[in-house]
C-alpha positions in Angstrom: -18.0 8.7 45.0 -17.6 9.6 41.3 -19.9 7.7 39.0 -18.3 5.5 36.4 -20.2 5.8 33.1 -18.0 3.2 31.4 -20.1 0.5 33.1 -22.5 0.6 30.2 -21.5 -1.7 27.3 -22.8 0.9 24.9 -20.3 3.5 26.2 -17.0 3.5 24.4 -14.2 3.0 26.9 -12.3 6.2 27.4 -9.3 4.8 29.4 -6.0 4.3 27.8 -3.0 2.8 29.6 -3.2 5.4 32.4 -3.9 4.0 35.8 -7.5 3.1 36.2 -9.1 5.2 39.0 -10.4 3.5 42.1 -14.1 4.2 41.4 -13.8 2.5 38.0 -12.3 -0.7 39.4 -15.5 -2.8 39.7 -14.4 -6.1 38.1 -13.8 -9.2 40.1 -11.4 -12.2 39.9 -14.4 -14.2 38.5 -14.6 -11.7 35.6 -10.9 -12.3 35.0 -11.7 -16.0 34.9 -14.4 -15.4 32.3 -12.1 -13.4 30.1 -9.1 -15.8 30.4 -11.3 -19.0 29.9 -13.7 -17.4 27.3 -10.7 -16.3 25.2 -9.6 -19.9 24.8 -12.9 -21.7 24.7 -13.1 -21.9 20.9 -12.1 -23.9 17.8 -8.6 -22.5 17.7 -7.9 -24.3 21.0 -9.5 -27.5 19.5 -7.0 -27.2 16.6 -4.1 -27.0 19.1 -5.6 -30.1 20.9 -5.5 -32.0 17.6 -1.7 -31.7 17.2 -0.8 -34.7 19.3 -2.6 -36.9 16.8 -1.0 -35.0 13.9 2.4 -35.8 15.4 1.4 -39.5 15.5 0.8 -39.9 19.3 -1.8 -42.2 20.8 -4.9 -40.8 22.5 -3.4 -41.5 26.0 0.0 -40.1 25.1 -1.7 -37.0 23.6 -3.8 -36.6 26.8 -0.7 -36.6 29.0 1.1 -34.2 26.6 -1.8 -31.7 26.8 -2.1 -32.1 30.6 1.6 -31.4 31.0 1.5 -28.4 28.7 -1.6 -26.8 30.1 -0.7 -27.4 33.8 2.8 -26.1 33.4 1.6 -23.1 31.4 -1.1 -22.3 33.9 1.4 -22.3 36.8 3.6 -19.8 35.0 0.8 -17.6 33.7 -1.2 -17.3 37.0 0.9 -14.7 38.7 0.7 -12.4 35.7 -2.9 -11.4 36.6 -1.7 -9.6 39.7 0.3 -6.9 37.9 -2.8 -5.1 36.5 -4.6 -4.9 39.9 -1.4 -3.6 41.6 -0.4 -1.0 38.9 -3.8 -0.2 37.4 -2.3 -0.6 33.9 -1.5 -3.4 31.4 1.4 -5.8 31.8 3.5 -4.2 29.1 3.5 -0.8 30.8 4.0 -2.6 34.2 7.1 -4.3 32.8 8.8 -0.9 32.7 9.5 -1.5 36.4 11.8 -4.4 35.5 12.9 -3.6 31.9 12.9 0.2 32.2 10.5 2.8 30.8 11.8 2.3 27.3 12.5 -1.4 27.8 8.8 -2.1 28.3 8.6 -2.0 24.5 9.7 -5.6 24.6 6.4 -6.6 26.2 4.4 -4.5 23.7 6.2 -6.1 20.8 5.6 -9.6 22.1 1.9 -8.6 22.7 1.6 -7.4 19.1 3.0 -10.6 17.6 0.9 -12.8 19.9 -2.3 -11.0 19.1 -1.8 -11.2 15.3 -1.0 -14.9 15.5 -3.8 -16.0 17.7 -6.3 -13.5 16.2 -5.6 -15.0 12.8 -5.9 -18.6 14.1 -9.2 -17.7 15.7 -10.7 -16.1 12.5 -9.4 -18.9 10.2 -10.5 -21.8 12.4 -13.9 -20.3 13.3 -14.5 -19.1 9.7 -13.7 -22.5 8.2 -15.8 -24.3 10.8 -18.8 -22.0 10.1 -18.6 -22.3 6.4 -18.1 -26.1 6.5 -20.9 -26.7 8.9 -23.2 -24.5 6.9 -22.6 -26.2 3.6 -23.1 -29.6 5.2 -26.3 -28.4 6.9 -27.8 -27.1 3.6 -26.1 -29.7 1.4 -24.4 -27.0 -0.7 -20.8 -26.3 -1.6 -19.3 -22.9 -0.9 -15.7 -23.6 -1.9 -15.2 -20.1 -3.1 -12.6 -17.6 -1.9 -15.1 -14.8 -2.0 -17.3 -16.6 0.5 -14.3 -17.3 2.8 -13.3 -13.7 2.5 -16.7 -12.5 3.4 -16.9 -14.7 6.5 -13.4 -13.8 7.6 -14.2 -10.1 7.1 -17.4 -10.4 9.1 -15.6 -12.1 12.0 -12.8 -9.6 12.0 -15.0 -6.6 11.8 -17.3 -7.8 14.6 -14.2 -8.4 16.8 -12.9 -4.9 16.0 -16.2 -3.3 16.9 -16.4 -5.1 20.2 -12.8 -4.0 21.0 -13.5 -0.4 20.1 -16.3 -0.3 22.6 -13.8 -1.8 25.1 -13.6 -3.8 28.3 -17.3 -4.0 29.3 -18.5 -5.1 25.9 -15.7 -7.7 25.7 -16.6 -9.0 29.2 -20.2 -9.4 28.1 -19.2 -11.5 25.1 -17.0 -13.7 27.2 -19.6 -14.2 29.9 -21.8 -15.6 27.1 -19.0 -17.6 25.6 -17.9 -19.3 28.9 -21.4 -20.8 29.4 -22.6 -21.4 25.9 -19.5 -22.8 24.3 -18.8 -25.1 27.2 -22.3 -26.6 27.0 -22.0 -27.0 23.3 -18.6 -28.7 23.7 -20.1 -31.1 26.2 -22.9 -31.7 23.8 -20.3 -32.5 21.2 -18.7 -35.2 23.4 -22.1 -36.9 23.4 -22.4 -36.4 19.6 -19.1 -38.2 19.0 -19.2 -40.7 21.9 -20.1 -43.7 19.7 -17.3 -43.1 17.2 -14.6 -42.4 19.8 -12.1 -45.1 20.8 -9.9 -44.3 23.8 -7.5 -47.1 22.7 -6.5 -45.2 19.6 -2.9 -46.2 19.2 -1.5 -43.6 16.9 1.6 -44.0 14.7 4.3 -43.7 17.3 4.3 -46.0 20.4 5.9 -45.3 23.7 9.6 -46.2 23.5 9.9 -46.0 19.8 12.2 -43.6 18.0 10.6 -40.1 17.8 8.1 -40.6 20.6 9.6 -38.1 23.0 10.1 -35.6 20.2 6.5 -35.8 19.3 5.4 -35.7 22.9 7.4 -32.6 23.8 6.3 -30.9 20.6 2.7 -31.5 21.4 3.2 -30.4 25.0 4.9 -27.2 23.8 1.9 -26.4 21.6 -0.5 -26.9 24.5 1.8 -24.8 26.7 1.6 -22.0 24.2 -2.1 -21.4 24.8 -2.0 -20.2 28.4 1.3 -18.4 27.9 -0.3 -16.4 25.0 -2.3 -14.6 27.6 0.7 -13.4 29.6 1.0 -10.0 28.0 -2.8 -9.5 28.0 -3.9 -10.3 31.6 -3.0 -6.9 33.0 -5.3 -5.1 30.5 -8.2 -6.9 32.1 -7.1 -7.2 35.8 -6.5 -3.5 36.0 -10.2 -3.1 36.6 -10.0 -5.2 39.7 -9.7 -3.2 43.0 -6.1 -2.9 44.2 -6.9 -4.4 47.7 -8.1 -7.6 46.2 -6.2 -10.6 47.4 -3.4 -11.7 45.1 -4.2 -15.3 45.8 -7.8 -14.9 44.5 -6.5 -13.4 41.3 -3.9 -16.1 40.8 -6.5 -18.8 41.5 -8.9 -17.3 39.0 -6.2 -17.3 36.3 -5.0 -20.8 37.1 -8.5 -22.4 37.1 -9.4 -20.6 33.9 -6.6 -22.5 32.2 -7.6 -25.8 33.7 -11.1 -25.1 32.2 -9.5 -24.9 28.7 -9.1 -28.6 28.9 -12.7 -28.8 27.7 -11.9 -27.6 24.1 -8.4 -29.2 24.2 -9.8 -32.6 25.0 -12.7 -32.1 22.5 -10.0 -31.4 19.8 -7.9 -34.4 20.9 -10.9 -36.9 21.0 -12.4 -35.8 17.7 -8.9 -35.8 16.0 -8.6 -39.5 16.8 -11.9 -40.1 15.1 -10.9 -38.1 12.0 -7.6 -40.0 11.9 -9.4 -43.4 12.0 -12.2 -42.6 9.5 -10.9 -39.9 7.2 -7.1 -39.9 7.6 -6.6 -37.8 4.5 -7.7 -34.7 6.5 -5.1 -35.3 9.2 -2.5 -35.8 6.5 -3.4 -32.4 5.1 -3.5 -30.9 8.6 -7.1 -30.0 8.0 -8.6 -31.0 11.3 -11.6 -28.6 10.9 -12.5 -30.2 7.6 -12.3 -33.7 9.1 -14.4 -32.7 12.1 -17.2 -31.4 9.8 -17.0 -34.6 7.7 -17.5 -36.9 10.7 -20.0 -34.8 12.6 -23.7 -36.0 12.9 -26.1 -33.8 11.0 -27.9 -32.6 14.1 -24.6 -31.2 15.5 -23.9 -28.9 12.6 -25.9 -26.0 14.1 -24.1 -26.3 17.5 -20.8 -26.2 15.5 -21.9 -23.0 13.9 -22.7 -21.5 17.3 -19.3 -22.5 18.7 -17.5 -21.1 15.7 -19.4 -17.8 16.0 -19.3 -17.3 19.7 -15.8 -18.7 20.3 -14.3 -16.8 17.4 -15.6 -13.5 18.8 -14.3 -14.3 22.4 -10.8 -15.3 21.3 -10.5 -12.5 18.8 -11.5 -9.8 21.3 -9.2 -11.0 24.0 -6.3 -11.0 21.6 -7.0 -7.7 19.9 -8.1 -5.5 22.8 -4.8 -5.7 24.8 -2.7 -5.0 21.7 -4.6 -1.9 20.8 -4.0 -0.8 24.4 -0.3 -1.4 24.0 0.0 0.5 20.7 -1.7 3.5 22.2 0.9 3.5 25.0 3.8 3.4 22.5 2.5 6.4 20.5 0.5 8.2 23.2 0.5 11.6 21.4 -0.6 10.1 18.0 -3.0 7.3 18.9 -5.8 7.0 21.4 -6.9 3.6 22.5 -9.6 3.5 19.9 -7.4 4.7 17.0 -4.7 2.2 18.0 -7.2 -0.6 18.2 -8.4 0.3 14.7 -4.8 0.3 13.3 -3.9 -3.0 14.9 -7.2 -4.5 13.7 -6.7 -3.4 10.1 -3.1 -4.8 10.2 -4.4 -8.1 11.5 -7.1 -8.3 8.9 -4.6 -7.7 6.1 -2.4 -10.5 7.6 -5.4 -12.8 7.7 -6.2 -12.3 4.0 -2.5 -12.4 2.9 -1.8 -15.5 5.0 -4.9 -17.4 3.9 -5.1 -16.6 0.2 -1.7 -15.4 -1.0 1.0 -16.9 1.2 -0.8 -20.1 2.6 0.4 -19.3 6.1 -2.4 -21.0 8.0 -0.2 -23.8 9.2 2.9 -21.7 9.6 1.2 -19.4 12.0 0.7 -22.2 14.5 4.5 -22.7 14.5 5.0 -18.9 14.7 2.7 -18.7 17.7 4.8 -21.5 19.4 8.0 -19.6 18.7 6.6 -16.4 20.2 5.9 -18.4 23.4 9.5 -19.4 23.7 10.4 -15.7 23.7 7.5 -14.7 26.0 8.1 -17.3 28.7 11.5 -15.8 29.9 9.9 -12.3 29.8 7.2 -13.6 32.1 9.7 -15.3 34.4 11.7 -12.1 34.8 8.4 -10.2 35.6 7.5 -12.7 38.3 11.0 -12.8 39.9 10.9 -9.0 39.8 7.5 -8.9 41.5 8.7 -11.2 44.2 12.0 -9.2 44.8 10.0 -6.0 45.1 7.3 -7.7 47.2 4.7 -6.3 44.9 5.7 -2.7 45.4 5.3 -0.3 42.5 5.2 3.4 42.0 2.3 3.7 39.6 2.9 7.3 38.6 6.5 6.6 37.6 5.3 3.8 35.3 3.4 6.3 33.2 6.5 8.5 32.4 6.7 7.2 28.8 3.1 8.0 28.1 3.4 11.5 29.5 6.4 12.3 27.4 8.8 13.2 30.2 12.0 11.7 31.6 13.0 10.5 35.0 11.3 8.6 37.8 12.5 5.5 39.7 12.2 3.3 36.6 14.3 5.4 34.3 17.4 3.5 35.2 19.9 4.0 32.3 18.2 6.3 29.7 15.0 4.4 30.2 16.5 0.9 29.9 17.1 -1.5 32.8 19.9 -3.6 31.4 19.4 -6.3 34.1 16.1 -7.4 32.7 17.3 -7.1 29.1 20.5 -9.0 29.6 18.5 -11.8 31.2 15.8 -11.9 28.5 17.7 -11.5 25.2 20.1 -14.6 25.5 17.4 -16.7 27.1 14.9 -16.1 24.3 17.6 -16.5 21.6 19.1 -19.7 23.0 15.6 -21.1 23.6 14.8 -20.6 19.9 17.9 -22.4 19.0 16.8 -25.5 20.8 13.2 -25.6 19.4 12.4 -28.9 17.7 8.8 -29.1 16.3 8.4 -32.1 14.0 7.7 -31.2 10.4 7.5 -27.5 11.4 10.6 -25.8 12.8 14.0 -27.1 14.0 16.5 -24.7 15.6 20.2 -24.8 14.9 20.6 -26.9 18.1 17.2 -28.5 17.8 18.6 -32.0 17.3 21.1 -31.7 20.2 18.9 -33.9 22.4 18.0 -36.4 19.7 14.8 -34.6 18.7 13.7 -33.8 22.3 12.4 -30.2 22.5 13.8 -28.7 25.6 13.6 -25.1 24.4 11.1 -24.0 27.1 12.9 -25.4 30.1 16.2 -24.0 28.8 14.8 -20.5 28.2 12.9 -20.4 31.5 15.7 -21.7 33.7 18.3 -19.5 31.9 16.2 -16.4 32.4 15.6 -17.2 36.1 19.3 -17.9 36.7 20.6 -14.9 34.9 18.1 -12.4 36.3 18.6 -13.7 39.9 22.4 -13.4 39.6 22.2 -9.9 38.1 19.9 -8.7 40.9 22.3 -10.2 43.5 25.6 -8.9 42.1 24.3 -5.7 40.6 21.5 -4.6 43.0 18.9 -2.2 41.7 18.5 1.3 43.3 16.9 1.3 46.7 14.2 3.7 45.3 12.5 0.9 43.5 11.7 -0.9 46.7 9.2 -0.2 49.4 10.5 2.4 52.0 9.6 -0.1 54.7 11.6 -2.9 53.0 14.5 -0.5 52.4 14.5 0.5 56.1 14.4 -3.1 57.3 17.3 -3.9 55.0 19.4 -1.0 56.3 18.8 -2.1 59.9 19.8 -5.7 59.1 23.0 -4.4 57.5 23.8 -2.3 60.5 23.0 -5.1 62.9 23.2 -8.5 61.2 21.7 -10.2 64.3 18.5 -8.1 63.9 15.8 -10.3 62.5 12.6 -8.6 61.2 9.2 -9.7 62.4 
């Protein structure tokens, strides 16, 4: 058996988007759990958990909104971990089987937007928490843009270095983050227990005008967190052996998202305290500032650790997969390392422009949610395609784009599979039209349901319906299916009474 030198975290990962060889596939479903959970076990998720209170919901209503969003998102996300193990490459490249070799650019584009949005949220929230906790700890004020810029740069550069080294280093960081951050969050529940009131009523009661609009808006934001991993999972699961049970991979992803309820509930609980004691922070949408204001002095150091460890874990999971995607779009120009550096520099520029020049820190949360409305139908099409193909893929033909040649079973019409594209484009567009996020973004039909945000159900159902009908009335070439499945289908058409075992 050939030795895999990339097992060392000090060895820069050499693999791009080509299929990972069997000898290098040493990861487990539990490693996938660590990456998926570790990437969300941070302050950026706490910020998302504070939004039900920002929208005026009570603690109990906010809890139900978060539970609905996380559970629904976990159910949709979970199957996306299987693609990497089956194809040995990331999900954007694997999507070429359903969108065409050129159509897979849709997944790469969604991955890029998602990475920049969530990487920025991670750096901003962790950087602000670190600075705030430090100045409270030492009783000094650091309200200076140069200090914020220095901390943001430090976070971003550390994340970039880890991503350059690659999968093994990133896995190590998330192994630490899963345990350490979880313990520190549980410690935080103890720190804020005396101040917390589970009967917090909020500003909008059940049955009042605007309640369901706020509820669905909060659930949509919670839903965005698991779905944000949809384009990235394959970049991690490609290191899992191909023969690994799909159910184990699905279970690992699903439970990892259930585990994110830890930071979500921490954000929700502490947001109620901030709203009760220092409401000015919630009015300014400055949850991090309010959290630091109400935190006991002894908890400042744990806050700094959560900010540091959590920021690194979230940033690496967002940036790594996108660097991988960019190298696949420009295979002759960019290696994985060069592409990661390019995306990292672009993200850092966005962080500084968005924070200091354009004041986009709150807008990016809205932007991330809108991306999810576009990503969800893409994921649904991938899952339906996987089921229709029964998990059969020709891995060599998925790499046609990277090798610079034409042809293969996934070439379809000049590299585009119009079935997947026709299902995705109107689903994403119509979904955006129905978005209704209070005080953030309202689509042109966002008030159609009296403020109720049904953008996600509409985009998901429409994508599922369109793609299923297109596959039924415009069948794909038999070459994309398993030879065994094709043979069974031919026998059934010849003799309809023949039923396969």
